[in-house]
C-alpha positions as CSV (number, residue, x, y, z in Angstrom):
1,M,125.8,126.6,93.0
2,F,123.8,126.2,89.8
3,Q,126.2,123.3,88.6
4,R,126.0,121.4,91.8
5,L,122.2,121.6,91.7
6,M,122.0,120.4,87.9
7,R,124.3,117.4,88.8
8,A,122.2,116.7,91.8
9,L,118.9,116.8,89.6
10,I,120.5,114.8,86.9
11,A,121.6,112.1,89.5
12,L,118.0,111.9,90.9
13,M,116.5,111.8,87.6
14,A,118.9,108.8,86.6
15,V,118.0,107.1,89.9
16,A,114.2,107.8,89.2
17,Y,114.4,106.2,85.6
18,M,116.5,103.1,86.9
19,L,113.8,102.5,89.5
20,F,111.2,102.9,87.0
21,G,112.7,100.5,84.6
22,Y,113.0,98.1,87.6
23,G,109.3,98.5,88.5
24,I,108.2,97.9,84.9
25,T,109.8,94.3,84.9
26,H,109.1,93.5,88.6
27,L,105.5,95.1,89.4
28,A,102.1,94.3,88.0
29,A,100.9,96.3,85.0
30,P,98.4,98.4,86.9
31,I,100.8,99.6,89.5
32,V,103.3,100.6,86.9
33,S,100.6,102.5,84.9
34,T,99.5,104.3,88.0
35,L,103.1,105.4,88.8
36,A,103.5,106.4,85.0
37,V,100.4,108.8,85.2
38,A,101.7,110.3,88.4
39,E,105.1,111.1,87.0
40,P,104.0,114.3,85.4
41,V,102.6,115.6,88.4
42,M,105.6,115.0,90.2
43,A,107.7,116.7,87.3
44,T,105.5,119.6,87.4
45,M,105.9,120.1,91.3
46,Q,109.8,119.8,90.8
47,G,109.8,122.5,88.3
48,V,107.7,124.9,90.4
49,W,109.6,124.1,93.9
50,L,113.1,123.6,92.6
51,L,113.5,125.8,89.6
52,G,110.9,128.4,90.5
53,E,108.8,127.8,87.4
54,P,105.3,129.7,87.3
55,M,102.1,127.3,88.1
56,T,99.3,128.4,85.6
57,R,95.7,127.7,86.5
58,L,95.4,125.2,84.1
59,G,98.5,123.4,85.1
60,A,97.4,123.2,88.7
61,A,93.8,122.2,87.7
62,G,95.5,119.3,85.4
63,C,97.6,118.2,88.5
64,V,94.5,118.3,90.8
65,V,92.5,116.1,88.1
66,I,95.2,113.6,88.1
67,V,95.7,113.1,91.8
68,L,92.0,112.8,92.2
69,A,91.8,110.2,89.6
70,L,94.6,108.3,91.1
71,A,92.9,108.7,94.6
72,G,89.6,107.6,93.1
73,L,91.5,104.4,91.7
74,S,93.1,103.5,94.8
75,L,89.9,103.7,96.8
76,G,88.2,101.7,94.3
77,Q,90.8,98.9,94.4
78,R,90.6,98.8,98.2
79,R,86.8,98.3,98.0
80,N,87.1,95.5,95.5
81,A,89.8,93.7,97.5
């Protein structure tokens, strides 16, 4: 069971990196940098949900700050457009 999970996670990670590589070459720099900032939050959530890692208050606060910053950037871009 554990080996199947690890194989699936490795495959998903490989797909994610291929898509990120494609995005770097085909998307605008602001979009790519936004995705790069969001990646640690997604990795943290995967660790918590899939692997049962503990979420500390500091880790949760960091994720909230990143998500709020990305939301603020997104709202700011919509108002300027």
